[in-house]
N, C-alpha and C positions, 0 to 999 in steps of 0.2 A: 193376614200374613200369607195364607195359602194362595190367595188370589194373585200374589206377585210371582208365583212359580211359573216359569216358562216365558215370562216377558223379557225381551232384550234389554240389557242394561245400557244406559246412556254412556257414551264414551267419556272417559275422564280427561280433562284438559290439564296437562302438566304445564307449569310455568316454564317458559323458554330458558334453556341453560345459558348463562352469561359466560362468554369466553373471557378468560383473564388476559388483560393486556400486559405483555412482557415489559419488564422494567429495563430500559436500555440506557447505556452510558451516553454522554454527549457525543462521543465519537461514533458510536453505533448508529445513533439517530441520524447523524450527518451522512452516513453511507447507506441509509435505507434506499433500496432501488426505486427509481422513479416509476410512477404508475404506468403499467403497460410494458415496461422493459423486462425482458426475460434474460436470465444469465445465458451467455454464449459459450460454446465449447472453446472459443478462442480466448476467452477471458483468462488472465493470469491472476491467481489467488494463492498467495503464500502466507502462511502464519508461522511465526517463530516466537519462542519465549526466551528472553535473555535475563541472566541474573544481575541486571544492572538497572538503576533508576531511569525513569522516562527522560529526565533532563539530559542524561548522557547520550541516550539514543537520539534525542532531538539534536544535540550538538553534532552528532555524527552525520545527520541528514542535512544540516544547514550550514555547517562551517566549511567554507570553500577550501581551507587548508587540509581538512580531514577527509572530505569526500573522496578525493583521488586515491587515498590509502586503501579504501575498501572496494571502490568501483574497479580499480585496476586488476583486481583478482579475476574479474570476468572480462578483461579487455575493455572496461568501461572508460569514461572520460572524466575530465575535470569540469566543474561548473564555471562558466565565464559570465560575469555580470549578474550573478544570483544574489538575491536578497529575499528573506521570507516576508515579503510584502505583496499583497494582492495587486495584480497588474504588472508586476515586474517581468520583463522579458529577458530570458537568458539562454545560454547554449551549453550543452555538454559537448566538449571537444575531445575526441580520441584520435588514435592513429588511424588514418584512412585504410580501407580494405577494398578488395575488388568488388565493385558494385555499390560501395558506400563511401561517402565523402568523409565520414568520421565525425560529422556534426549533427546534433539533434537540437531542433528549435523548440523552446518551451516558453510557457507563460504561467505564472502563479495564479491559480483560481481561488484558493481558499487557504487560510492559515488560522489555526487556533493552537498556539503554543501552550504546552508541549504535547498536544493531543492529535492534531490533524494537519497534514500538508498535502495539498492537491494541486496538480499542474498539468498542462497539456503537454503532448509529446508528438513531435513530427520528425521522423527519422530521415525522410527524403520527400521530394516534391510529389511523387506519385503515391506515397504511403497514406494510410488513413491518419486523420487527426485523432489521436487517442488520448486517454486521460490516466494519469498515475495518481493513486491515492495511498498515502501512508497514514496508518492509524496507530496510535500508541495508547495502550490501556494499562495504567500503573496497577500493580498488585504488590503493595508493600515495597520491598527493595528490588522487585522483579518487574519486568515489563513485557506485556503481550504485544507483539508487533505484527501488523498486517500490511502486506504489500499487494495492492490491487492495480491491475493495468487492464483497462477495458476500452472497447470501441473498435476493435479489429473487425474487418468485414471481408467476405469472400475467401477464396482459396489462398490468395496471396497473403491476406491478413492472418489467416490461420497458420501458415508457414512461418511468418515473421514472429507471431506470438509464441510458437513452440521454441524457436531459437532463443528469444528473449527470456522465456521461462527457464531454460537451462542456465543461461547466463546469470539471471537474478538469483537462482538457488545457490549457485556457487559463491556469488558475492555475499549472500546472507548467511551461508553456512561456513565460509572460510574467511572472507575479508572482514565482515562485521565483527565476529568474535575476536579476531586478532587485534583489531584496533581498540575495541572496548577494553581488552585486557591490558592495553598499554596506556590507558588514560588514567590520570589522577582524579581526585575528588572534584576538582574544578573543571574537568572535561578537557584538560590539556595533556599532550603527550608527555610521558614521564622522561626525565633527563636520561640520556643514553639510549633512547628508543632507536631501533634500527629500521623501523618501518619507513619505506619509501615507495612512492608510486612507480609502477613499471614505466620504462621509457617507451 
């Protein structure tokens, strides 16, 4: 035993630590960033929780009669030709403004009712072709709602994204709750509702 004193000990080899793979909901998996893509400062990422079931939130996003009731809060438009079917091309039509025709060209890329709605967004010919992703995660009678708008490039894209970010927050904080509170259990406006899209 004394002969072992002073001899260097052989390094211990610890088994590698296995990292736990996070459990993701189907909607989270669908929005996992593509390899090599880094988040941009121009990306719009808004998360809100509403005390309403996902089915009502989905109705608000996809019913052409209801959409203008909350988009008009932020001077948004009404969907023309929209259907929650992959490949559908549609337009958001709003009141024209200086430097903007009031028309946004879109195409549905992915649909998984009532969890995911993704579509392209082209506000003008010289704008970037961007992508809007709406994710709904049910939590009992509540819904965690995420609005992502990505693909903006350059200084011009950054400026556009900041404007849209302000508009979207107003829509989701003012317009969305107002319409949700006026819907019945079937997702239809209650009799006597005074909600109307802005002219």
